[in-house]
C-alpha positions in Angstrom: 52.4 -28.7 -69.0 54.7 -30.4 -66.6 53.0 -31.1 -63.3 56.2 -29.9 -61.4 56.7 -26.6 -63.2 57.2 -23.7 -60.8 54.4 -21.7 -62.4 51.8 -24.3 -61.8 49.6 -24.9 -58.8 50.7 -28.5 -58.5 52.2 -29.7 -55.3 55.9 -30.6 -55.3 57.0 -34.2 -55.4 58.0 -35.9 -52.2 61.5 -34.7 -51.1 61.4 -31.6 -53.3 61.2 -28.1 -51.8 58.0 -26.2 -52.3 57.9 -23.4 -54.9 57.6 -19.9 -53.5 56.0 -18.5 -56.7 52.4 -17.5 -56.2 49.7 -19.8 -57.6 48.8 -19.2 -61.2 45.3 -18.1 -62.2 42.9 -21.0 -62.8 42.6 -22.3 -66.4 39.5 -21.0 -68.1 36.8 -23.6 -68.5 36.7 -25.1 -71.9 33.4 -25.6 -73.6 31.9 -29.0 -73.3 32.7 -31.5 -76.1 31.4 -34.9 -77.0 34.9 -36.2 -77.7 37.1 -37.2 -74.8 40.4 -35.3 -74.5 43.6 -36.8 -75.9 46.3 -38.8 -74.1 43.7 -40.6 -72.0 43.0 -37.8 -69.7 39.5 -37.4 -68.3 37.9 -34.2 -67.1 34.6 -33.9 -65.4 32.7 -30.8 -64.1 34.4 -28.6 -66.7 37.8 -28.7 -65.1 41.0 -30.1 -66.6 43.1 -32.8 -65.0 46.7 -33.0 -66.1 49.3 -35.7 -65.7 46.8 -38.5 -65.8 45.0 -37.4 -62.7 41.3 -37.4 -62.3 39.2 -34.6 -60.8 35.7 -35.1 -59.6 33.2 -32.8 -57.9 34.4 -29.8 -60.0 37.9 -29.4 -58.3 41.3 -29.5 -59.9 43.8 -32.0 -58.6 47.3 -33.1 -59.4 49.7 -35.9 -58.5 47.1 -38.4 -58.5 45.2 -37.0 -55.5 41.5 -37.1 -55.7 39.0 -34.8 -54.0 35.5 -35.9 -53.4 32.6 -35.4 -51.0 32.5 -31.6 -51.4 35.8 -30.9 -49.6 37.7 -27.7 -50.6 41.3 -26.6 -50.5 42.4 -23.4 -48.8 46.0 -22.4 -48.7 47.2 -25.9 -49.7 45.2 -27.7 -47.0 42.1 -29.8 -47.3 39.3 -28.2 -45.3 36.3 -30.4 -44.2 33.0 -29.4 -45.5 31.6 -28.3 -42.1 34.4 -25.7 -41.8 34.6 -24.6 -45.4 31.5 -22.4 -45.4 31.5 -18.6 -45.5 32.7 -16.7 -42.4 29.9 -15.6 -40.1 29.9 -12.1 -38.7 27.8 -10.9 -35.7 26.9 -7.3 -35.2 26.9 -6.3 -31.5 25.1 -3.1 -32.3 22.0 -4.9 -33.5 18.9 -3.9 -31.5 17.9 -6.3 -28.7 14.4 -7.4 -27.9 11.8 -5.0 -26.5 12.8 -3.3 -23.2 10.5 -4.3 -20.3 8.5 -1.5 -18.8 9.7 0.2 -15.6 8.2 2.5 -13.0 4.4 2.9 -12.8 4.1 1.3 -16.3 5.3 -2.0 -14.8 2.4 -2.2 -12.4 -0.9 -3.8 -13.1 -3.8 -1.6 -14.2 -5.5 -1.3 -10.7 -2.2 -0.3 -9.2 -1.5 2.2 -12.0 -4.9 3.8 -11.3 -4.2 3.9 -7.5 -0.7 5.5 -8.1 -2.2 8.0 -10.5 -4.9 9.0 -8.0 -2.3 9.3 -5.2 -0.1 11.6 -7.4 -3.1 13.7 -8.3 -4.0 14.1 -4.6 -0.5 15.1 -3.7 -0.3 17.6 -6.6 -3.6 19.2 -5.6 -2.7 19.4 -2.0 0.7 21.0 -2.8 -1.0 23.6 -5.1 -3.6 24.4 -2.4 -0.9 24.9 0.2 1.3 27.1 -2.0 -1.8 29.2 -2.8 -2.8 29.6 0.8 0.7 30.6 1.9 0.9 33.1 -0.9 -2.4 34.7 0.0 -1.2 34.8 3.6 2.0 36.7 3.0 0.8 38.7 0.0 -0.5 42.3 0.5 -4.2 42.5 1.4 -6.4 41.8 -1.7 -9.9 40.8 -2.6 -9.3 37.1 -2.2 -7.5 37.4 1.2 -10.3 39.7 2.5 -13.1 37.4 1.3 -11.5 34.2 2.5 -9.3 35.5 5.3 -10.8 33.1 7.9 -10.2 30.0 5.7 -6.6 31.1 5.0 -5.9 31.6 8.7 -7.3 28.2 9.7 -5.1 26.6 7.1 -1.9 28.5 7.9 -2.1 28.8 11.7 -0.4 27.5 13.8 1.8 25.1 11.9 2.6 27.2 8.8 2.8 30.6 10.3 5.2 33.0 8.5 7.3 35.6 10.1 10.3 37.7 9.3 12.0 38.0 12.7 15.2 36.6 11.4 15.6 39.7 9.1 14.3 42.2 11.7 16.5 45.3 12.3 16.6 44.4 16.0 16.6 40.6 16.5 15.4 39.1 19.7 17.9 39.6 22.5 16.0 37.9 25.3 15.7 34.4 26.7 12.1 33.3 27.3 11.4 30.3 29.4 8.0 28.7 29.3 7.0 27.0 32.6 3.9 25.2 33.7 2.4 23.7 36.8 -0.7 21.5 37.3 -3.4 20.8 39.7 -3.7 17.0 39.8 -5.8 14.4 41.5 -3.7 11.5 42.7 -4.6 7.8 43.0 -6.1 8.4 46.4 -8.4 11.1 45.1 -6.5 14.0 46.8 -6.2 17.2 44.9 -2.8 18.9 45.0 -0.6 21.4 43.1 2.7 20.3 41.5 5.9 22.3 41.3 6.8 24.4 38.3 8.2 22.5 35.3 10.6 24.4 33.1 9.6 23.0 29.6 12.0 25.3 27.7 15.0 24.2 29.8 14.1 20.5 29.0 14.0 21.4 25.2 17.3 23.2 25.5 18.9 20.2 27.2 17.7 17.9 24.5 19.1 20.2 21.8 22.4 20.9 23.4 25.1 18.7 21.8 22.6 17.1 19.4 23.7 17.3 15.8 20.2 16.5 14.5 17.6 17.9 17.0 14.0 17.3 16.3 11.7 20.0 15.0 9.4 19.8 18.0 12.3 20.3 20.5 13.4 23.4 18.6 10.2 25.1 17.6 7.0 23.5 19.0 6.8 25.2 22.4 8.6 28.4 21.3 6.2 29.0 18.4 3.2 28.1 20.5 4.1 30.8 23.1 4.9 33.4 20.3 1.5 32.6 18.8 -0.3 33.1 22.2 1.5 36.4 22.9 0.7 37.8 19.4 -3.0 37.1 19.8 -3.5 38.3 23.4 -3.3 41.7 25.1 -1.3 42.4 28.3 -4.3 41.3 30.4 -4.1 37.9 28.7 -7.4 38.4 27.0 -7.8 37.1 23.4 -8.2 39.8 20.7 -9.9 37.7 18.1 -10.7 34.2 16.9 -7.0 33.4 16.6 -6.7 34.1 20.3 -8.9 31.2 21.3 -7.1 28.9 18.8 -3.7 29.9 20.3 -4.9 29.3 23.8 -6.2 25.8 23.0 -3.0 25.0 21.1 -0.7 26.0 24.0 -2.9 24.2 26.6 -2.8 20.9 24.7 1.0 21.1 24.4 1.6 21.6 28.1 -0.9 18.9 29.0 1.0 16.5 26.8 4.4 17.5 28.3 3.0 17.1 31.8 1.8 13.6 31.0 5.3 12.7 29.8 6.8 14.0 33.0 4.2 12.1 35.0 3.3 15.2 36.9 2.0 14.5 40.4 3.3 10.9 40.4 2.1 7.6 38.8 -1.7 7.4 38.5 -2.3 11.2 39.0 -4.7 12.9 36.6 -4.2 16.5 35.5 -7.3 18.7 36.3 -6.0 22.2 35.6 -2.8 23.8 34.3 -1.2 27.2 34.7 1.4 28.6 32.4 3.9 31.4 32.9 6.9 32.9 31.1 10.1 34.1 32.6 11.9 36.6 30.3 15.5 37.7 30.9 17.7 39.9 28.8 20.8 38.5 27.1 23.8 40.3 28.7 25.8 42.4 26.3 29.4 41.6 25.5 32.1 42.9 27.7 33.4 45.4 25.1 29.9 47.0 24.7 28.8 50.1 26.7 25.1 49.0 26.6 23.4 48.6 30.0 20.4 46.2 30.3 18.5 45.0 33.3 19.2 41.5 34.6 15.9 41.2 36.5 13.5 38.6 35.0 10.1 39.6 33.9 7.4 37.0 34.7 4.0 36.8 32.9 1.6 34.4 34.6 -1.6 33.2 33.0 -4.8 32.1 34.8 -5.6 28.5 35.5 -7.0 26.6 32.5 -9.3 23.6 33.1 -8.2 20.5 31.1 -10.9 18.7 29.1 -11.1 15.3 27.5 -10.3 16.9 24.1 -7.0 18.2 25.6 -6.2 14.7 26.8 -6.9 13.1 23.4 -3.3 13.5 22.1 -1.9 10.4 23.9 -2.3 11.6 27.5 -3.6 9.5 30.3 -7.4 9.3 30.4 -9.1 10.8 33.4 -11.2 8.6 35.6 -14.8 9.7 35.7 -15.5 10.6 39.3 -17.6 13.2 41.1 -14.4 15.0 42.1 -13.4 15.5 38.4 -16.8 16.7 37.5 -16.8 19.3 40.2 -13.4 20.5 39.1 -14.7 21.2 35.6 
């Protein structure tokens, strides 16, 4: 076969255009023979070399070019061995290594135990609270009758439930809670302060405040409602809750007086007196309803202030004979 035939895989001679005919299929390997091929041609590795060209390393060459050292040809170019290997493919979807633990599982064993105990305590407390509130608002039953005192001590006064918002006749009155105190000043003199309008101070703090505190909105108001609901018109308690409501209201007003520094700097509160001033909300102009505009005042007796009442951040009283006699 002519090395420059168009049907061969041989390269064109210098200065001759390359053939566009596709490369022919490789020549089948002839069986090995002890006799050398004719015309002085030598073949090694089972491949045929034509035109007096020698092939080594199992590759076919023409035009006197020799390939050695394991280099291959791809598309008519000689490719070095380090680039002639099979293409490598990488799968991005292959699973990565183990994911590190997160949350409580990432903590050490002692912290995991502490976190589990804390969650258990919170869960138990939430279940107990929900159960207590349910028994408080549910109709009278065996459990509420047998454990009524325990339920009341849990619910009152912070978690009291009422339905005044959905009453047929909502409240149409303004109730102001006021207090005055009998104090002992720094010179040991006993005197009575003026009336402090605690409700007006809460209203001024709420007015124009987009996020007023819960204490400013409800603490004093709910304490007074609790007291009125557990006392008769003569201000006498009508049960165990009456004594609780009185103690609760007294501690609130003592704390408020301490913030106001009632009686001046260094004065110590000895007794407090609370009153309410109730006025009707005037009806709108288009209404024909007529209501009284005269305030109704309800004044409570003097309450001695004890060390327990001062425990909530108030100024400690100095132990003197005057204070002992006041108690």
